[in-house]
C-alpha positions as CSV (number, residue, x, y, z in Angstrom):
1,X,240.9,74.7,68.9
2,X,239.2,72.1,71.5
3,X,239.7,73.1,75.1
4,X,240.2,77.1,74.4
5,X,237.8,79.5,75.9
6,X,236.4,82.2,73.2
7,X,238.6,84.6,74.6
8,X,241.4,82.7,73.9
9,X,240.5,81.5,70.4
10,X,240.1,85.4,69.9
11,X,243.4,86.4,70.8
12,X,244.6,83.6,68.8
13,X,242.7,84.6,65.9
14,X,244.1,88.0,66.5
15,X,247.7,87.0,66.5
16,X,247.4,84.7,63.7
17,X,246.0,87.5,61.8
18,X,248.6,89.8,62.7
19,X,251.2,87.2,61.9
20,X,250.0,86.8,58.4
21,X,249.9,90.3,57.8
22,X,253.2,90.9,58.7
23,X,254.7,87.9,56.5
24,X,252.5,89.1,53.4
25,X,253.3,92.7,53.9
26,X,249.4,93.6,54.4
27,X,247.7,96.4,56.8
28,X,244.2,95.2,58.0
29,X,242.2,96.5,60.9
30,X,242.1,94.7,64.3
31,X,238.6,93.1,63.3
32,X,239.8,92.2,59.8
33,X,243.2,90.4,61.6
34,X,240.6,88.4,64.1
35,X,238.4,87.2,60.9
36,X,241.8,86.1,58.9
37,X,242.9,84.2,62.0
38,X,239.9,82.6,62.7
39,X,239.3,81.5,59.0
40,X,243.1,80.7,59.0
41,X,242.6,78.4,62.1
42,X,240.0,76.6,60.6
43,X,242.0,75.7,57.1
44,X,245.2,75.2,59.3
45,X,243.2,72.8,61.7
46,X,241.6,71.0,58.5
47,X,245.2,70.6,56.6
48,X,246.7,69.6,60.3
49,X,244.0,66.7,60.6
50,X,244.1,65.5,56.8
51,X,248.1,65.0,57.4
52,X,248.1,63.6,60.9
53,X,249.6,66.4,62.5
54,X,249.4,66.5,66.2
55,X,248.5,69.8,67.3
56,X,248.7,70.8,71.0
57,X,248.9,73.6,73.3
58,X,248.4,77.6,72.6
59,X,251.9,77.6,70.6
60,X,251.0,74.6,68.2
61,X,247.6,76.2,67.8
62,X,249.0,79.5,66.9
63,X,251.4,78.0,64.5
64,X,248.7,76.2,62.7
65,X,246.2,79.2,62.5
66,X,249.2,81.4,61.6
67,X,250.1,79.2,58.6
68,X,246.3,78.8,57.6
69,X,246.1,82.5,57.8
70,X,249.1,83.2,55.4
71,X,247.9,80.5,53.1
72,X,244.1,82.0,53.3
73,X,245.6,85.7,52.4
74,X,247.9,84.3,49.7
75,X,244.8,82.9,47.9
76,X,242.8,85.5,48.4
77,X,245.6,87.8,47.0
78,X,245.6,85.8,43.6
79,X,241.8,86.0,43.4
80,X,241.9,89.8,43.8
81,X,244.7,90.2,41.4
82,X,242.7,88.3,38.6
83,X,239.6,90.0,39.1
């Protein structure tokens, strides 16, 4: 999320966490959605850079963060079911 301010990054994180909650049918608090979105943005940015996907603008960063957040929650759900 280069070039974004802290407030904009937090807003993208909250939105990405909210989108992941909707996609997977979960219900988390606002703070947890922020954490999910931030972790998802790191995961999404890592994967996007590895496959050579150029990400630009707020919409691109929100998309990458949302996909990363969905992947994070899905993997976390797999671990919670087996434990």
